[in-house]
Each structure stands twice: as structure tokens, then as C-alpha cells.
mmCIF file of the N, C-alpha and C atoms, coordinates in Angstrom:
data_MODEL
# 
_entry.id   MODEL 
# 
loop_
_atom_site.group_PDB 
_atom_site.id 
_atom_site.type_symbol 
_atom_site.label_atom_id 
_atom_site.label_alt_id 
_atom_site.label_comp_id 
_atom_site.label_asym_id 
_atom_site.label_entity_id 
_atom_site.label_seq_id 
_atom_site.pdbx_PDB_ins_code 
_atom_site.Cartn_x 
_atom_site.Cartn_y 
_atom_site.Cartn_z 
_atom_site.occupancy 
_atom_site.B_iso_or_equiv 
_atom_site.pdbx_formal_charge 
_atom_site.auth_seq_id 
_atom_site.auth_comp_id 
_atom_site.auth_asym_id 
_atom_site.auth_atom_id 
_atom_site.pdbx_PDB_model_num 
ATOM 1   N N  . MET A 1 1  ? -34.942 -35.805 16.049 1.00 0.00 ? 1  MET A N  1 
ATOM 2   C CA . MET A 1 1  ? -34.799 -34.119 16.957 1.00 0.00 ? 1  MET A CA 1 
ATOM 3   C C  . MET A 1 1  ? -35.712 -33.863 17.650 1.00 0.00 ? 1  MET A C  1 
ATOM 4   N N  . GLU A 1 2  ? -35.776 -32.957 18.280 1.00 0.00 ? 2  GLU A N  1 
ATOM 5   C CA . GLU A 1 2  ? -36.741 -31.823 18.915 1.00 0.00 ? 2  GLU A CA 1 
ATOM 6   C C  . GLU A 1 2  ? -37.469 -31.296 17.996 1.00 0.00 ? 2  GLU A C  1 
ATOM 7   N N  . ASP A 1 3  ? -38.331 -30.601 18.915 1.00 0.00 ? 3  ASP A N  1 
ATOM 8   C CA . ASP A 1 3  ? -38.522 -29.578 18.038 1.00 0.00 ? 3  ASP A CA 1 
ATOM 9   C C  . ASP A 1 3  ? -37.727 -28.579 17.987 1.00 0.00 ? 3  ASP A C  1 
ATOM 10  N N  . TYR A 1 4  ? -37.527 -28.015 19.270 1.00 0.00 ? 4  TYR A N  1 
ATOM 11  C CA . TYR A 1 4  ? -36.454 -26.922 19.694 1.00 0.00 ? 4  TYR A CA 1 
ATOM 12  C C  . TYR A 1 4  ? -34.991 -27.062 19.005 1.00 0.00 ? 4  TYR A C  1 
ATOM 13  N N  . GLN A 1 5  ? -34.540 -28.765 19.212 1.00 0.00 ? 5  GLN A N  1 
ATOM 14  C CA . GLN A 1 5  ? -33.131 -28.574 18.204 1.00 0.00 ? 5  GLN A CA 1 
ATOM 15  C C  . GLN A 1 5  ? -33.607 -28.093 16.230 1.00 0.00 ? 5  GLN A C  1 
ATOM 16  N N  . ILE A 1 6  ? -34.629 -28.683 15.625 1.00 0.00 ? 6  ILE A N  1 
ATOM 17  C CA . ILE A 1 6  ? -35.247 -27.844 14.783 1.00 0.00 ? 6  ILE A CA 1 
ATOM 18  C C  . ILE A 1 6  ? -35.449 -26.655 14.387 1.00 0.00 ? 6  ILE A C  1 
ATOM 19  N N  . ARG A 1 7  ? -35.647 -26.049 15.164 1.00 0.00 ? 7  ARG A N  1 
ATOM 20  C CA . ARG A 1 7  ? -35.965 -24.668 14.891 1.00 0.00 ? 7  ARG A CA 1 
ATOM 21  C C  . ARG A 1 7  ? -34.500 -24.036 14.861 1.00 0.00 ? 7  ARG A C  1 
ATOM 22  N N  . VAL A 1 8  ? -33.214 -24.852 16.247 1.00 0.00 ? 8  VAL A N  1 
ATOM 23  C CA . VAL A 1 8  ? -31.748 -23.998 15.782 1.00 0.00 ? 8  VAL A CA 1 
ATOM 24  C C  . VAL A 1 8  ? -31.241 -24.421 14.393 1.00 0.00 ? 8  VAL A C  1 
ATOM 25  N N  . VAL A 1 9  ? -31.597 -25.193 14.046 1.00 0.00 ? 9  VAL A N  1 
ATOM 26  C CA . VAL A 1 9  ? -30.883 -25.794 12.461 1.00 0.00 ? 9  VAL A CA 1 
ATOM 27  C C  . VAL A 1 9  ? -31.687 -25.002 11.586 1.00 0.00 ? 9  VAL A C  1 
ATOM 28  N N  . GLU A 1 10 ? -32.729 -24.816 11.935 1.00 0.00 ? 10 GLU A N  1 
ATOM 29  C CA . GLU A 1 10 ? -33.287 -24.031 10.545 1.00 0.00 ? 10 GLU A CA 1 
ATOM 30  C C  . GLU A 1 10 ? -32.706 -22.262 11.045 1.00 0.00 ? 10 GLU A C  1 
ATOM 31  N N  . GLU A 1 11 ? -32.522 -21.939 12.248 1.00 0.00 ? 11 GLU A N  1 
ATOM 32  C CA . GLU A 1 11 ? -32.118 -20.756 11.952 1.00 0.00 ? 11 GLU A CA 1 
ATOM 33  C C  . GLU A 1 11 ? -30.024 -20.944 11.520 1.00 0.00 ? 11 GLU A C  1 
ATOM 34  N N  . ARG A 1 12 ? -30.335 -21.665 11.876 1.00 0.00 ? 12 ARG A N  1 
ATOM 35  C CA . ARG A 1 12 ? -27.932 -21.802 11.174 1.00 0.00 ? 12 ARG A CA 1 
ATOM 36  C C  . ARG A 1 12 ? -28.429 -21.690 9.598  1.00 0.00 ? 12 ARG A C  1 
ATOM 37  N N  . ASP A 1 13 ? -29.628 -22.341 9.227  1.00 0.00 ? 13 ASP A N  1 
ATOM 38  C CA . ASP A 1 13 ? -29.973 -21.951 7.849  1.00 0.00 ? 13 ASP A CA 1 
ATOM 39  C C  . ASP A 1 13 ? -30.140 -20.796 6.947  1.00 0.00 ? 13 ASP A C  1 
ATOM 40  N N  . GLU A 1 14 ? -31.412 -20.357 8.084  1.00 0.00 ? 14 GLU A N  1 
ATOM 41  C CA . GLU A 1 14 ? -31.270 -19.595 7.233  1.00 0.00 ? 14 GLU A CA 1 
ATOM 42  C C  . GLU A 1 14 ? -30.324 -18.268 7.713  1.00 0.00 ? 14 GLU A C  1 
ATOM 43  N N  . LEU A 1 15 ? -29.386 -18.080 8.448  1.00 0.00 ? 15 LEU A N  1 
ATOM 44  C CA . LEU A 1 15 ? -28.258 -17.177 8.990  1.00 0.00 ? 15 LEU A CA 1 
ATOM 45  C C  . LEU A 1 15 ? -27.515 -17.143 7.778  1.00 0.00 ? 15 LEU A C  1 
ATOM 46  N N  . HIS A 1 16 ? -27.053 -18.919 7.904  1.00 0.00 ? 16 HIS A N  1 
ATOM 47  C CA . HIS A 1 16 ? -26.256 -18.872 6.877  1.00 0.00 ? 16 HIS A CA 1 
ATOM 48  C C  . HIS A 1 16 ? -25.822 -18.071 5.303  1.00 0.00 ? 16 HIS A C  1 
ATOM 49  N N  . LYS A 1 17 ? -28.156 -18.415 4.481  1.00 0.00 ? 17 LYS A N  1 
ATOM 50  C CA . LYS A 1 17 ? -28.041 -17.727 3.755  1.00 0.00 ? 17 LYS A CA 1 
ATOM 51  C C  . LYS A 1 17 ? -27.732 -16.423 3.567  1.00 0.00 ? 17 LYS A C  1 
ATOM 52  N N  . LYS A 1 18 ? -28.151 -15.212 4.863  1.00 0.00 ? 18 LYS A N  1 
ATOM 53  C CA . LYS A 1 18 ? -27.804 -14.130 5.181  1.00 0.00 ? 18 LYS A CA 1 
ATOM 54  C C  . LYS A 1 18 ? -26.934 -13.408 5.327  1.00 0.00 ? 18 LYS A C  1 
ATOM 55  N N  . ILE A 1 19 ? -26.404 -14.517 5.941  1.00 0.00 ? 19 ILE A N  1 
ATOM 56  C CA . ILE A 1 19 ? -24.140 -14.389 5.853  1.00 0.00 ? 19 ILE A CA 1 
ATOM 57  C C  . ILE A 1 19 ? -23.377 -14.393 4.418  1.00 0.00 ? 19 ILE A C  1 
ATOM 58  N N  . CYS A 1 20 ? -24.435 -15.560 3.360  1.00 0.00 ? 20 CYS A N  1 
ATOM 59  C CA . CYS A 1 20 ? -23.981 -14.981 1.545  1.00 0.00 ? 20 CYS A CA 1 
ATOM 60  C C  . CYS A 1 20 ? -24.480 -14.116 1.564  1.00 0.00 ? 20 CYS A C  1 
ATOM 61  N N  . ARG A 1 21 ? -25.426 -13.845 1.380  1.00 0.00 ? 21 ARG A N  1 
ATOM 62  C CA . ARG A 1 21 ? -26.488 -12.615 1.097  1.00 0.00 ? 21 ARG A CA 1 
ATOM 63  C C  . ARG A 1 21 ? -24.961 -11.070 1.171  1.00 0.00 ? 21 ARG A C  1 
ATOM 64  N N  . LEU A 1 22 ? -24.879 -11.264 2.751  1.00 0.00 ? 22 LEU A N  1 
ATOM 65  C CA . LEU A 1 22 ? -24.197 -9.673  3.075  1.00 0.00 ? 22 LEU A CA 1 
ATOM 66  C C  . LEU A 1 22 ? -22.655 -9.935  2.527  1.00 0.00 ? 22 LEU A C  1 
ATOM 67  N N  . ASP A 1 23 ? -21.967 -11.239 2.225  1.00 0.00 ? 23 ASP A N  1 
ATOM 68  C CA . ASP A 1 23 ? -20.540 -11.587 1.954  1.00 0.00 ? 23 ASP A CA 1 
ATOM 69  C C  . ASP A 1 23 ? -20.590 -10.608 0.718  1.00 0.00 ? 23 ASP A C  1 
ATOM 70  N N  . MET A 1 24 ? -21.891 -11.544 -0.223 1.00 0.00 ? 24 MET A N  1 
ATOM 71  C CA . MET A 1 24 ? -21.997 -10.819 -1.675 1.00 0.00 ? 24 MET A CA 1 
ATOM 72  C C  . MET A 1 24 ? -21.725 -9.875  -1.623 1.00 0.00 ? 24 MET A C  1 
ATOM 73  N N  . PHE A 1 25 ? -22.325 -8.481  -1.280 1.00 0.00 ? 25 PHE A N  1 
ATOM 74  C CA . PHE A 1 25 ? -22.692 -7.262  -1.112 1.00 0.00 ? 25 PHE A CA 1 
ATOM 75  C C  . PHE A 1 25 ? -21.204 -6.550  -0.513 1.00 0.00 ? 25 PHE A C  1 
ATOM 76  N N  . ILE A 1 26 ? -20.957 -7.240  0.206  1.00 0.00 ? 26 ILE A N  1 
ATOM 77  C CA . ILE A 1 26 ? -20.108 -6.261  0.888  1.00 0.00 ? 26 ILE A CA 1 
ATOM 78  C C  . ILE A 1 26 ? -18.856 -6.385  -0.146 1.00 0.00 ? 26 ILE A C  1 
ATOM 79  N N  . HIS A 1 27 ? -18.932 -7.816  -1.274 1.00 0.00 ? 27 HIS A N  1 
ATOM 80  C CA . HIS A 1 27 ? -17.605 -7.798  -1.626 1.00 0.00 ? 27 HIS A CA 1 
ATOM 81  C C  . HIS A 1 27 ? -18.169 -7.307  -3.192 1.00 0.00 ? 27 HIS A C  1 
ATOM 82  N N  . SER A 1 28 ? -18.969 -5.944  -3.380 1.00 0.00 ? 28 SER A N  1 
ATOM 83  C CA . SER A 1 28 ? -19.578 -5.996  -5.011 1.00 0.00 ? 28 SER A CA 1 
ATOM 84  C C  . SER A 1 28 ? -19.234 -4.229  -4.641 1.00 0.00 ? 28 SER A C  1 
ATOM 85  N N  . GLY A 1 29 ? -19.638 -4.001  -5.956 1.00 0.00 ? 29 GLY A N  1 
ATOM 86  C CA . GLY A 1 29 ? -19.168 -2.562  -6.148 1.00 0.00 ? 29 GLY A CA 1 
ATOM 87  C C  . GLY A 1 29 ? -20.172 -1.613  -5.502 1.00 0.00 ? 29 GLY A C  1 
ATOM 88  N N  . VAL A 1 30 ? -21.213 -2.258  -5.271 1.00 0.00 ? 30 VAL A N  1 
ATOM 89  C CA . VAL A 1 30 ? -21.782 -1.344  -4.476 1.00 0.00 ? 30 VAL A CA 1 
ATOM 90  C C  . VAL A 1 30 ? -21.630 -0.180  -2.958 1.00 0.00 ? 30 VAL A C  1 
ATOM 91  N N  . PHE A 1 31 ? -20.848 -1.892  -2.696 1.00 0.00 ? 31 PHE A N  1 
ATOM 92  C CA . PHE A 1 31 ? -20.251 -1.479  -1.646 1.00 0.00 ? 31 PHE A CA 1 
ATOM 93  C C  . PHE A 1 31 ? -19.073 -0.757  -1.695 1.00 0.00 ? 31 PHE A C  1 
ATOM 94  N N  . ALA A 1 32 ? -18.437 -0.941  -2.244 1.00 0.00 ? 32 ALA A N  1 
ATOM 95  C CA . ALA A 1 32 ? -17.299 -0.220  -2.826 1.00 0.00 ? 32 ALA A CA 1 
ATOM 96  C C  . ALA A 1 32 ? -17.161 1.423   -2.734 1.00 0.00 ? 32 ALA A C  1 
ATOM 97  N N  . ASN A 1 33 ? -18.986 1.714   -3.459 1.00 0.00 ? 33 ASN A N  1 
ATOM 98  C CA . ASN A 1 33 ? -18.809 2.681   -3.976 1.00 0.00 ? 33 ASN A CA 1 
ATOM 99  C C  . ASN A 1 33 ? -19.458 3.896   -2.660 1.00 0.00 ? 33 ASN A C  1 
ATOM 100 N N  . LEU A 1 34 ? -19.938 3.154   -1.818 1.00 0.00 ? 34 LEU A N  1 
ATOM 101 C CA . LEU A 1 34 ? -20.926 3.935   0.101  1.00 0.00 ? 34 LEU A CA 1 
ATOM 102 C C  . LEU A 1 34 ? -19.603 4.878   0.196  1.00 0.00 ? 34 LEU A C  1 
ATOM 103 N N  . GLU A 1 35 ? -20.461 5.630   0.303  1.00 0.00 ? 35 GLU A N  1 
ATOM 104 C CA . GLU A 1 35 ? -19.570 7.066   0.402  1.00 0.00 ? 35 GLU A CA 1 
ATOM 105 C C  . GLU A 1 35 ? -19.003 6.592   2.121  1.00 0.00 ? 35 GLU A C  1 
ATOM 106 N N  . ASN A 1 36 ? -20.666 6.858   2.829  1.00 0.00 ? 36 ASN A N  1 
ATOM 107 C CA . ASN A 1 36 ? -20.529 6.891   4.485  1.00 0.00 ? 36 ASN A CA 1 
ATOM 108 C C  . ASN A 1 36 ? -19.241 5.067   4.849  1.00 0.00 ? 36 ASN A C  1 
ATOM 109 N N  . LYS A 1 37 ? -18.487 5.893   5.004  1.00 0.00 ? 37 LYS A N  1 
ATOM 110 C CA . LYS A 1 37 ? -17.438 4.051   5.877  1.00 0.00 ? 37 LYS A CA 1 
ATOM 111 C C  . LYS A 1 37 ? -18.182 3.988   7.161  1.00 0.00 ? 37 LYS A C  1 
ATOM 112 N N  . VAL A 1 38 ? -18.299 4.976   7.449  1.00 0.00 ? 38 VAL A N  1 
ATOM 113 C CA . VAL A 1 38 ? -18.884 4.457   9.400  1.00 0.00 ? 38 VAL A CA 1 
ATOM 114 C C  . VAL A 1 38 ? -20.275 3.162   8.766  1.00 0.00 ? 38 VAL A C  1 
ATOM 115 N N  . GLU A 1 39 ? -20.957 3.244   7.496  1.00 0.00 ? 39 GLU A N  1 
ATOM 116 C CA . GLU A 1 39 ? -21.726 2.235   6.755  1.00 0.00 ? 39 GLU A CA 1 
ATOM 117 C C  . GLU A 1 39 ? -20.842 0.699   6.528  1.00 0.00 ? 39 GLU A C  1 
ATOM 118 N N  . GLN A 1 40 ? -19.804 1.390   5.977  1.00 0.00 ? 40 GLN A N  1 
ATOM 119 C CA . GLN A 1 40 ? -19.563 -0.115  5.689  1.00 0.00 ? 40 GLN A CA 1 
ATOM 120 C C  . GLN A 1 40 ? -18.510 -0.964  6.475  1.00 0.00 ? 40 GLN A C  1 
ATOM 121 N N  . ASP A 1 41 ? -18.140 -0.057  7.549  1.00 0.00 ? 41 ASP A N  1 
ATOM 122 C CA . ASP A 1 41 ? -17.537 -0.700  8.511  1.00 0.00 ? 41 ASP A CA 1 
ATOM 123 C C  . ASP A 1 41 ? -18.658 -1.242  9.552  1.00 0.00 ? 41 ASP A C  1 
ATOM 124 N N  . ASN A 1 42 ? -19.972 -0.696  9.540  1.00 0.00 ? 42 ASN A N  1 
ATOM 125 C CA . ASN A 1 42 ? -20.418 -1.818  10.365 1.00 0.00 ? 42 ASN A CA 1 
ATOM 126 C C  . ASN A 1 42 ? -21.413 -2.739  9.942  1.00 0.00 ? 42 ASN A C  1 
ATOM 127 N N  . LEU A 1 43 ? -20.961 -2.456  8.222  1.00 0.00 ? 43 LEU A N  1 
ATOM 128 C CA . LEU A 1 43 ? -21.612 -3.632  7.667  1.00 0.00 ? 43 LEU A CA 1 
ATOM 129 C C  . LEU A 1 43 ? -20.285 -4.601  8.211  1.00 0.00 ? 43 LEU A C  1 
ATOM 130 N N  . ILE A 1 44 ? -19.362 -5.065  8.120  1.00 0.00 ? 44 ILE A N  1 
ATOM 131 C CA . ILE A 1 44 ? -18.143 -5.511  8.027  1.00 0.00 ? 44 ILE A CA 1 
ATOM 132 C C  . ILE A 1 44 ? -18.059 -6.155  9.561  1.00 0.00 ? 44 ILE A C  1 
ATOM 133 N N  . PHE A 1 45 ? -18.268 -5.316  10.324 1.00 0.00 ? 45 PHE A N  1 
ATOM 134 C CA . PHE A 1 45 ? -19.027 -6.156  12.305 1.00 0.00 ? 45 PHE A CA 1 
ATOM 135 C C  . PHE A 1 45 ? -19.988 -6.300  11.903 1.00 0.00 ? 45 PHE A C  1 
ATOM 136 N N  . GLN A 1 46 ? -20.968 -6.335  11.653 1.00 0.00 ? 46 GLN A N  1 
ATOM 137 C CA . GLN A 1 46 ? -22.602 -7.259  11.065 1.00 0.00 ? 46 GLN A CA 1 
ATOM 138 C C  . GLN A 1 46 ? -22.196 -8.565  11.057 1.00 0.00 ? 46 GLN A C  1 
ATOM 139 N N  . LEU A 1 47 ? -20.987 -8.584  9.491  1.00 0.00 ? 47 LEU A N  1 
ATOM 140 C CA . LEU A 1 47 ? -20.979 -9.406  9.060  1.00 0.00 ? 47 LEU A CA 1 
ATOM 141 C C  . LEU A 1 47 ? -19.875 -10.792 10.154 1.00 0.00 ? 47 LEU A C  1 
ATOM 142 N N  . ASP A 1 48 ? -19.129 -9.966  11.058 1.00 0.00 ? 48 ASP A N  1 
ATOM 143 C CA . ASP A 1 48 ? -18.293 -10.681 11.673 1.00 0.00 ? 48 ASP A CA 1 
ATOM 144 C C  . ASP A 1 48 ? -18.978 -11.195 12.892 1.00 0.00 ? 48 ASP A C  1 
ATOM 145 N N  . VAL A 1 49 ? -20.182 -10.845 13.370 1.00 0.00 ? 49 VAL A N  1 
ATOM 146 C CA . VAL A 1 49 ? -20.523 -11.352 14.711 1.00 0.00 ? 49 VAL A CA 1 
ATOM 147 C C  . VAL A 1 49 ? -21.764 -11.944 13.978 1.00 0.00 ? 49 VAL A C  1 
ATOM 148 N N  . MET A 1 50 ? -22.637 -11.690 13.013 1.00 0.00 ? 50 MET A N  1 
ATOM 149 C CA . MET A 1 50 ? -23.268 -13.395 12.216 1.00 0.00 ? 50 MET A CA 1 
ATOM 150 C C  . MET A 1 50 ? -22.932 -14.333 11.701 1.00 0.00 ? 50 MET A C  1 
ATOM 151 N N  . ARG A 1 51 ? -21.434 -14.261 11.883 1.00 0.00 ? 51 ARG A N  1 
ATOM 152 C CA . ARG A 1 51 ? -20.445 -15.255 11.524 1.00 0.00 ? 51 ARG A CA 1 
ATOM 153 C C  . ARG A 1 51 ? -19.977 -16.007 12.794 1.00 0.00 ? 51 ARG A C  1 
ATOM 154 N N  . LEU A 1 52 ? -20.007 -15.453 14.310 1.00 0.00 ? 52 LEU A N  1 
ATOM 155 C CA . LEU A 1 52 ? -19.788 -15.718 14.877 1.00 0.00 ? 52 LEU A CA 1 
ATOM 156 C C  . LEU A 1 52 ? -21.272 -16.562 15.594 1.00 0.00 ? 52 LEU A C  1 
ATOM 157 N N  . TYR A 1 53 ? -21.481 -15.762 15.663 1.00 0.00 ? 53 TYR A N  1 
ATOM 158 C CA . TYR A 1 53 ? -23.028 -16.412 15.611 1.00 0.00 ? 53 TYR A CA 1 
ATOM 159 C C  . TYR A 1 53 ? -23.225 -17.542 15.245 1.00 0.00 ? 53 TYR A C  1 
ATOM 160 N N  . CYS A 1 54 ? -23.153 -17.873 14.302 1.00 0.00 ? 54 CYS A N  1 
ATOM 161 C CA . CYS A 1 54 ? -23.357 -19.034 13.518 1.00 0.00 ? 54 CYS A CA 1 
ATOM 162 C C  . CYS A 1 54 ? -22.641 -20.202 13.922 1.00 0.00 ? 54 CYS A C  1 
ATOM 163 N N  . LYS A 1 55 ? -21.461 -20.152 14.130 1.00 0.00 ? 55 LYS A N  1 
ATOM 164 C CA . LYS A 1 55 ? -20.648 -20.905 14.960 1.00 0.00 ? 55 LYS A CA 1 
ATOM 165 C C  . LYS A 1 55 ? -20.852 -21.533 16.172 1.00 0.00 ? 55 LYS A C  1 
ATOM 166 N N  . ILE A 1 56 ? -21.561 -20.490 17.436 1.00 0.00 ? 56 ILE A N  1 
ATOM 167 C CA . ILE A 1 56 ? -22.307 -20.869 17.992 1.00 0.00 ? 56 ILE A CA 1 
ATOM 168 C C  . ILE A 1 56 ? -23.567 -21.995 17.733 1.00 0.00 ? 56 ILE A C  1 
ATOM 169 N N  . LEU A 1 57 ? -24.503 -21.031 16.949 1.00 0.00 ? 57 LEU A N  1 
ATOM 170 C CA . LEU A 1 57 ? -25.458 -22.418 16.351 1.00 0.00 ? 57 LEU A CA 1 
ATOM 171 C C  . LEU A 1 57 ? -24.635 -24.146 16.415 1.00 0.00 ? 57 LEU A C  1 
ATOM 172 N N  . GLU A 1 58 ? -23.345 -23.944 15.501 1.00 0.00 ? 58 GLU A N  1 
ATOM 173 C CA . GLU A 1 58 ? -23.351 -24.942 14.656 1.00 0.00 ? 58 GLU A CA 1 
ATOM 174 C C  . GLU A 1 58 ? -22.760 -26.020 15.561 1.00 0.00 ? 58 GLU A C  1 
ATOM 175 N N  . ALA A 1 59 ? -22.069 -24.519 16.709 1.00 0.00 ? 59 ALA A N  1 
ATOM 176 C CA . ALA A 1 59 ? -21.694 -25.845 18.094 1.00 0.00 ? 59 ALA A CA 1 
ATOM 177 C C  . ALA A 1 59 ? -23.205 -26.604 18.942 1.00 0.00 ? 59 ALA A C  1 
ATOM 178 N N  . ARG A 1 60 ? -23.748 -25.988 19.117 1.00 0.00 ? 60 ARG A N  1 
ATOM 179 C CA . ARG A 1 60 ? -24.681 -26.457 20.158 1.00 0.00 ? 60 ARG A CA 1 
ATOM 180 C C  . ARG A 1 60 ? -25.619 -27.360 18.871 1.00 0.00 ? 60 ARG A C  1 
ATOM 181 N N  . ILE A 1 61 ? -25.291 -27.840 17.585 1.00 0.00 ? 61 ILE A N  1 
ATOM 182 C CA . ILE A 1 61 ? -26.151 -28.433 16.810 1.00 0.00 ? 61 ILE A CA 1 
ATOM 183 C C  . ILE A 1 61 ? -24.887 -29.627 16.851 1.00 0.00 ? 61 ILE A C  1 
ATOM 184 N N  . SER A 1 62 ? -23.765 -29.274 17.061 1.00 0.00 ? 62 SER A N  1 
ATOM 185 C CA . SER A 1 62 ? -22.801 -31.140 17.439 1.00 0.00 ? 62 SER A CA 1 
ATOM 186 C C  . SER A 1 62 ? -22.974 -31.408 18.382 1.00 0.00 ? 62 SER A C  1 
ATOM 187 N N  . CYS A 1 63 ? -23.946 -30.093 19.661 1.00 0.00 ? 63 CYS A N  1 
ATOM 188 C CA . CYS A 1 63 ? -24.638 -31.336 20.839 1.00 0.00 ? 63 CYS A CA 1 
ATOM 189 C C  . CYS A 1 63 ? -25.518 -32.010 20.645 1.00 0.00 ? 63 CYS A C  1 
ATOM 190 N N  . PHE A 1 64 ? -26.136 -32.247 20.106 1.00 0.00 ? 64 PHE A N  1 
ATOM 191 C CA . PHE A 1 64 ? -27.941 -32.771 19.258 1.00 0.00 ? 64 PHE A CA 1 
ATOM 192 C C  . PHE A 1 64 ? -27.379 -34.103 19.230 1.00 0.00 ? 64 PHE A C  1 
# 
């Protein structure tokens, strides 16, 4: 693999870890007890965007 391809794979792997951690937080009691509904909505939106970004990286990787 080329250097940039390795970086894309590493970025996808790191992003996947962050997605897993955020998903676990969103399903935790701490998240459920957040008083700020806007913050909850923003975190859910962030997770959705991170998942989309991961799919884009996976699509790029599949073309290598």
C-alpha cells in the first residue's frame, strides 16, 4: 500500500474507535441524565456524521 492509503486505513481505524466510545456514551446513564437536550441532540448528530465519514473512508479503502 501507498503511504497515503495506510494513513486512510489508520484514520478509519481511529475513527471507528471514537464512534464506538461515543455510541457507548450515548447509551449510558450519564448521557440520559444530561440536562441539556441540545447537547444530547448535538452528540447524536455528531455520531451520525462520524458514521457517514467512516463509510466514506471505507468506500475509499475499497478502491485501493
